[in-house]
N, C-alpha and C positions, 0 to 999 in steps of 0.2 A: 504494500500500500504506500501511498505518498504521504510523507509526514506532514507536508503543508496542508493536506486535505483534512487532517484530524481536527482542525479548528473550524471547519465548515459545519453548520447546522442546516440540514435539509428537512423541510416539512413536506411529507408526501400525502396529498389528499387525492389519491388516485385509485382506479379500479381496473380489474382484469389485467391486460398485458401492457398497454401503451405507456401510461405513466409509471406503473411499477417497474418496468424495465429501465426506464430513465433513472429512477431512484436506485435500482440495483447497481447501475454503473457507478453512481456516486458512492454507494456503500462499498463496492469493491476497491475504490481508490482511497478509502479511509475516512470518508465523511460520516458524521453522525446523522443517520436517516431515521426520522421519526414518522411512522405512519399514523396520521390522525384519521381514525376510522369512525363511521357511525357506531352506535352502541351495539348493533347487530353484526358489525364487521363489514369489511368491503365486500362487494358483490361476488367476487370469485370464491369466497369462503362458502357460499351457499351451495356449491357443488360437492360438499363433503358427503361421504358415505359412512354412516355410523359415527364412531368417535374419532376417526382419522381425518386430518386435514386433506383437502383435495391436493393431489400431487402437483398440479399446475400452480397452485398457490405456494406450495413448499419450494418449488424450483426458483421462483422469482422474488422471494422475500427473505433470503438469508441476510444476516448482519444488519437487520433493521429492528427498530423498537416500535411498540404499539401503544398508542394512547387512544381511548375512545371518548368522543364528545358528542353531545346532542347539539348540533349547530342550529336547530330550530329554536333552542332555548337561549335566552339572553346570557345565562350563565356560561353555556358552552361557547357562545360567540366571544364572550369576554376573555375566556381562557385562551381560545385560539389566537385572538389579537395580541395577547401577552406573549404567546409563543412566537408569533410573527416578529415581534420586536427583538427577539433573540436570534432570529433565523437569517440565513444568507439566501436561500432559495426556497420558494414554494412551488411544488409540482402539483398540477391539477389537471384532470381530464374529464371534468363534469360537462354535461351538455351546455351549449351556449346559453347564458342568462341565468343559470342555476345559482351561482355564487352571488350574482347581483341581486337576485330575489331574496337571498338570505342576508343582504346588507353587507356582503363580504367581497364585493367586486374589486378588481385590481386597483382602482383609484383609492378605495378605502384602505386596502392593504398597504399601499405605498405611502399613504398619509401616516400610518402608524410606524412604518419603517422605510424611509426614503432610499435606503441602500439595498432593499430587497429586490431580488430577481424573481419575477413571477413567470414561471415556465408553464405555459398553457397549451396542452395538447388537445386538439379538436379533430373531429372527423373531416369537416369541410371548411373549418375556419369560422370566424365571426362575421365575415362579410361575404357578399356574393349570393347568387340565387339559391344555392344549396345549403346555406348556413344553418337553416332551421331544421334540415332533414335529420332524422335519427341516423346515426352512423355506427356501424360495427364493421369488423374486418370484412365480412362477406359483402356487405352493401358497398363499401368503398372499393373493393375489388371489382364489383360490377360497374359502378359509376366511373371508375378511372379507365376502363377499357381493358384491365388486366384479364378479366374472365373471357372477354371476346377473343383474346389472342391465345387462350390456353385450351388445349385439346386438339383433336384432329379435324380436318376440313370437312369430313363427311359425317361428323357427329355434333352433338349439342356442345355449347361452350361449357367449360369446366372451371371451377375455382381452383386456385393454386393450393396445394396441400398445406404448407406452412401458413400461419397467420402473418404474412409478411407486411401487410399494410399497418397492422398494429405495431409491429416491431420497428418498421421503418420510421413510423411517427415517433416512437420512443427514442430511437438513436438520434434522429434529427433534433429532437427536443433537448437531449443531452448536449449536443453540439451547440445549439443556440444558447442554452443556459451558460455553457462554458465561455462562449463569446461575450455574453453579457457580464459575466464575472470579470473577464479581462478588461472590458470597457470600464467597469466600476473601479478597477485599480487605477485607471487613468483619470476618471472624472469624479469618483466618489459617489456616483449616483446609480441606483438600481433602475430597472425598467421592466416592461412586459415583453416576453418572448412568446410569440404564437406560432405553432406549427400545425398545419393541416395535414392529416394523413393522406388525403386526396392529392394535395400539392406534391408530396414526396414521390408519388408513383409516376407522374408524367415523365421525368427524366429516365426512368427505367424502361420506358417504351421506345427508347432510341432506335433499337434494331427494327422493331415492328413498324415504327413510323417511317423509317428510312425506306422500306419497301413501298410505302404509299407515295413518298416524294421522289424516289428514284425511278419509279415506273408509273407516272401519273395517268397514263392512257391505257394501262393494262389492268384487267380485272384479275386480281390475285387473291388467294384465300387469306383471311385474317388469321385463321388457326393453322399452324404449320406443324403440329404435333411436336416431335422431338427434334425437328430440323431447325435450322437457323431461322429466327423470326423474320429476317429480311430476305430469306431464301437466297442468300448471297454466297454461302460457303458449302462446299461438299468435298469429301465426306463430313457430315455433321449430323449425327443421329445416335439413337440408342439401338444397338444391334443385339440380336438373340444369340446367346451361347447355349450349349447343351444343358447347362445347369443354372441358367439365369440370364442376365443382361449386362452389357457394357456400353458406356458412352465413349464414342471415338470422334475426334475432330482433327482434321488436317488443315491447319491455318496457313500453310505455305506449300510450295511445290516440293520442298525438301521433305516435309512431313508425308506428303502423298506418295512419293517414290519409296520412301522408307517403309511406309505401311504396306504398300503393295508387295514389296520384296519380303517383308517379315511374314506376311500371310500367304505368300506364294501365289499372288494374283498377277503373274507376269503378263498375261494378255491384257490386263487392265492398264498396266503401266505403259504399254506400247500402243494402246488404242488411241487413235486421233480424236475420238469423241471426248477424251479426258485429258487432252494435251495441256490445258491451262486451267486456271481457277474459274474463269468465266464459263468455259465449256463443261467443266465438271458440275458447276451449279445448274447449267441448262439441262444436263443429262443425269440428274441425281437419282431418278427412279431406277434407271439401268445400273447405275453405280452402286446404289444401296442393295439391289438384288444380288449383284455379284459378290459384294462383301458378306452379306447374310448367308449366302450359300456356303461360304467358308467358315464363318464364325459359329454357325449353328451346329457344326460338327465338332467343335472344340469346347472344352470347359473354360470357365472364367479364368482360372489359374493359368491354363495353357496359353490363352490369348494374352493375358497380362504379362507373362514371361516374354513372349515374342515382341510385344509392343514396347515393353520397358527397355529391352536391349536396343531397340530401334530408335528410342527417344521420341516416340509419337505420343501426343497428349491423349490420354484415355483414363477411364476409371470404371471399376465395377459398380453396378447399381446396387448399393447396399440396402438391405432390409432394415427396418427399425430395430430389430433384435441385434443386428450386426452393429448398428450405430451405438446402441446401448453399451456395447463392450468394445468400442473402437479404441485400439491401443494408441493411436495418434492423439485423439482427443484426451485420453486419460493422461498420457505423458506430458501433454502441454497444459494440463490442469483445467481444461474446459469442462470436464466431468469431474466434479468434486463429490465427496460423500460426507453426510452429516448424520449424527445420531439424533433422530427426532423422537420426542417422548412418546408419541402414539404410533407413528409410522415405522419406527425402527431405523435401520441404516438405509438411507435413501440417497440417490444421486441428485445433485442440484447444479445450477448453472455457474460455471467458473467465469473468470474475468478475461474477456477477449482483448483488453487493452494492455499491451506490453510496453513497459517504460523502463529504461536502463537504470534510472535512479529511484525506482519505486521501493527498493529495499525488500524485506521479507514480506511474503503474502500475509494478509490478515487472516487469522483463524476463522473458519467458517462456523457460524452459529445457525441453528435451525430457524425457520420462519416463526415469528412470535405468535402466541395465542392473543386473542383480542384483549387489549388493555393490560397485557402482561407487564408493561413498563410504566403504568400509570403513576405509581407512587414515586419511582426513581426519577423519571423525567420531570414531572411537575414539581417534585420537591427540590431537585437540584437547580432547575432553570428558573422556576417561578416562586420557590419557597412556599409552596402550597402544602399544608400539613396533610397527614395520612387520611384523616376523617373527611376532609374536604375533597381530596382527590377521589376517595371512594364514593362520596355522595354524588359526584358527577356522573357516575354510572347508573344511578337510580336503582330500581329493583332488579336490574338485569345482571348485577355483578355475580350472583351465585350461579347464573346460567353457564358461565365459563370458568367457574372456580376462581374468579378474580380476587375475591376477598383474601384467600390464603396467599395468592401471588403478591398482593399488595403488602401484606405483612412481611413476607419473605424478602421483598426487595428493598425494605427500608434500610 
């Protein structure tokens, strides 16, 4: 973790993936991240099965603390505003207008702390014709055009498997908050940073849009399956092996000739239809059929061995079970393990940000139970006594065993 980040206090008022992933990046770097949750906990907790926390919540909330406040009550608002006065960044991804209706809009927050960075993650932003539309990863994938480009040309559009618009929004929000913190070092002033998930997807459509602009008078499919989105590169596909699938791409003539030699497709290397990158792209159906005829007779390991020696870009298509035990992710620390009080030893998300002066990694702690840090945080930062911290939870405190947690954390 970065020693300089240990002085940062981050208030995370966020749900599901977008805002919590932004908060997790701050936590990985050593900041104190305090989740301010509703009394019933953030929405992702509702996916719990029995006594266990839902694993998606456990994955994204390591090294955070939890405080629960009723922001519809004046008492809850007052405590939040006192916390804001101690904070450097507030992360929120409520629907547009929600905090304003609670009397906690950005202007109010900055009045209480002019040095605060308000990092606001939104589906479509707070301006524009889509601003008021409900936004989730699926709907933003649809509105952004991502779904229209995913799948095969002869089938229905398909959403992308990973919740990439949620996480893209969270990553951009972290970058925006960091830029605002840097600006604060120069100006002494905080500001509002807004990131629309929808905005962040348009640049990702560069290859797909290039097809539209490169061939304006040609009717081409929006969905290109596993081929290049702009249909400009071949070979570029996922090819069948005898025991699975592999992705192979030849981004240069050198890759192409080496792949043809490694797989023994000598007639393809000499075929004038495949003589250059433009011709290979124009004749990709025939090219893909020729490659598949060879790869389908070989195992993934056999193909991997041949292409690895040849220096051709490739990768086996890993299953989720293979990803769960991926030795590369484990060695690099992206898969970490924590001992969770209910869930046992479970994998959580490591830190993708590698910094040469970060020092030792921060020990991983499991995602907190709701209000687990109520007494410690409110007592240390705001000098609120135990009974007052407990009273903020109302009659719900026994629902999550918070009463004993409060006493233990004094």
